[in-house]
N, C-alpha and C positions, 0 to 999 in steps of 0.2 A: 504493499498500500504507501502511496505515495500522499506525502504532510502538505499541505496548505494554508497559507496566515489570510482569513477571511477579518477585510476590516468592515465594520459596518454603520451607519449611519442613519439614525430613524427621522424620518422623514414627518414633518407634523403630526400628520396624519399614524405615524406609530410612534410619538409622544402619545401620545390622543390616549390611544389604544392601549397602550405599556401603565398608563398611568391611571385605568381605569382597569387595567389588569393582569398584574403583575405575573402573576403564572403564567399569562400569556408568550414569556420566555422558555420557562421548562416544556410545553407542549410544542414550540416551534424546533426545540430540542428532539423532543421524541419525532419529528418528524423529518430532521435531518437524520436521524439513526435508520427511520424506517426506507427513509432512500439509500439506503446502503452506504453511508457515512459516518465515520465513528469520530465525537467529539472530544478531543484530547485535555483539550483546555481551554476553560474560557475566561475573559476578565471583562469588568466595567470598567473602560477606563475614560479619562479627561481629556478636552481637546479635541479634535477636529474629531474624530469616530467614539461613537458610546459603547463599544464594542469588540475585542480582538479577540476571536473566535480561531484554537487551533485542530484544523482537520483531518484526514486520514482517509483520503479517497484513491479508490483502483486509480484513477487516470485524471489527466487531465479535462479531458470532456465530460467527465462524472461531475468533476464537479463545479466546471463550466454551468453545468444543463443544472446544477443545482442553484448556484448564484441566481439565473436568469430566473428560475423559478420561483427565487423570496424575493427578489427585486418585483417579481410583475404583479405584485400584491399594490406595488406604492405604497406599504408601510417604513423600509426599509434601502437603501444603496448601498453596494458591497463594490468593495474592491479586493480582488484573490487575488493573492500571492503564493508561487509557490516555494515552497521553502528545502533546504537542504542539512542535514545532519551535518554539523561542523569535523566530525571524524570524517567523513565521503569524502569531504571538500579536503583534509590536510592527506589523503589517500591520494587525491590526481593530484596534484600537487607537488605530490612524491614519485608523482610513474614517469615511466620514461618519456613521453609524449611535453615536448616546451618548445615553445618555439620563444620565449626570451631567455636572457642569460640566468642563469645557477649560481 
């Protein structure tokens, strides 16, 4: 499974919904799990985004589909980023294929 960072911002409609029904967060998380993605971690944050969600998904297309489906409701805007574990990056950096100086 690949790892993705989903950065979510509530729309005005989403803020109204969440304020009226805070349990909606848990309902959406269940929908994400039923979609076939696994929530690894989730945080409410301050700044340009309201939530950071780390998910595992089978592939780029699956998480893109998830993002589009969630955003199509009009309650959230999502930016999704693929993420690589640092040990995987270090392994690549130590590999034989190099362009720059070592």
